[in-house]
KOLPA-621889 format. One record per residue (C-alpha): residue number from 1; residue in three letters; x negated, y negated, z negated. Coordinates in nm, 3 decimals, decimal comma. Example, Ala and Ser with C-alpha at 12.3 -4.5 7.8 and 13.67 -1.06 7.14 Angstrom:
> 1:ALA:-1,230:0,450:-0,780
> 2:SER:-1,367:0,106:-0,714
END
This chain:
> 1:MET:-7,352:-1,265:-0,775
> 2:SER:-7,126:-0,970:-0,850
> 3:LEU:-6,799:-0,904:-0,666
> 4:LEU:-6,463:-1,035:-0,791
> 5:ARG:-6,249:-0,796:-1,000
> 6:ASN:-5,898:-0,733:-0,870
> 7:ILE:-5,686:-0,923:-1,132
> 8:ALA:-5,308:-0,988:-1,097
> 9:LEU:-5,086:-1,232:-1,287
> 10:THR:-4,718:-1,158:-1,315
> 11:VAL:-4,421:-1,274:-1,528
> 12:HIS:-4,176:-1,046:-1,697
> 13:GLU:-3,835:-1,151:-1,832
> 14:LEU:-3,796:-0,909:-2,123
> 15:GLU:-3,479:-1,073:-2,255
> 16:GLU:-3,262:-1,324:-2,071
> 17:GLY:-3,446:-1,662:-2,081
> 18:GLU:-3,763:-1,514:-2,242
> 19:PHE:-4,053:-1,511:-1,997
> 20:TYR:-4,395:-1,350:-2,067
> 21:TRP:-4,705:-1,364:-1,851
> 22:VAL:-4,911:-1,048:-1,802
> 23:LEU:-5,263:-1,021:-1,667
> 24:MET:-5,344:-0,680:-1,509
> 25:GLU:-5,648:-0,528:-1,342
> 26:ALA:-5,643:-0,284:-1,056
> 27:ALA:-5,721:0,071:-1,172
> 28:GLU:-5,959:0,208:-0,911
> 29:HIS:-6,003:0,559:-1,037
> 30:VAL:-5,640:0,659:-1,085
> 31:ASP:-5,524:0,958:-0,878
> 32:VAL:-5,209:0,834:-0,708
> 33:ASP:-5,062:0,810:-0,359
> 34:ASP:-5,260:0,587:-0,117
> 35:GLU:-4,949:0,365:-0,084
> 36:VAL:-4,962:0,266:-0,447
> 37:LEU:-5,203:0,025:-0,611
> 38:PRO:-5,192:0,089:-0,990
> 39:TYR:-5,276:-0,184:-1,237
> 40:LEU:-5,355:-0,165:-1,611
> 41:PRO:-5,271:-0,448:-1,855
> 42:LEU:-5,554:-0,679:-1,966
> 43:ASP:-5,371:-0,936:-2,170
> 44:ALA:-5,019:-1,072:-2,220
> 45:ALA:-4,832:-1,358:-2,386
> 46:SER:-4,742:-1,285:-2,745
> 47:GLU:-4,465:-1,543:-2,748
> 48:PRO:-4,203:-1,606:-2,481
> 49:HIS:-4,183:-1,913:-2,260
> 50:GLU:-3,852:-2,082:-2,178
> 51:THR:-3,896:-2,071:-1,799
> 52:TYR:-4,064:-1,853:-1,537
> 53:ALA:-4,268:-2,156:-1,427
> 54:ASN:-4,397:-2,226:-1,778
> 55:ALA:-4,501:-1,864:-1,822
> 56:LEU:-4,681:-1,859:-1,485
> 57:VAL:-4,876:-2,174:-1,570
> 58:ALA:-4,966:-2,040:-1,917
> 59:GLY:-5,078:-1,713:-1,757
> 60:MET:-5,303:-1,903:-1,515
> 61:ALA:-5,446:-2,097:-1,807
> 62:ALA:-5,521:-1,767:-1,982
> 63:LEU:-5,686:-1,633:-1,672
> 64:ARG:-5,912:-1,940:-1,653
> 65:ARG:-5,998:-1,913:-2,027
> 66:MET:-6,081:-1,547:-1,989
> 67:PHE:-6,294:-1,567:-1,676
> 68:GLY:-6,407:-1,932:-1,639
> 69:LYS:-6,469:-2,135:-1,324
> 70:ASP:-6,639:-1,845:-1,134
> 71:GLY:-6,342:-1,616:-1,165
> 72:PRO:-6,333:-1,249:-1,278
> 73:ARG:-6,675:-1,122:-1,173
> 74:GLY:-6,850:-0,802:-1,273
END
């Protein structure tokens, strides 16, 4: 089985009370300082959620839809 990809889920509040989930993947071949771990966007909510918690749960659901029960492999 292939190794897991390095995927991160975060929530951004772009306007007060409007929360968007964002899925990002670690960029391994970017020339930056060793102290920095750069990520590139994979997917994001197109509509805002009313709370941080709702956006986080929706982002996790998107992650599961995208990668299934075995997680982000290969």
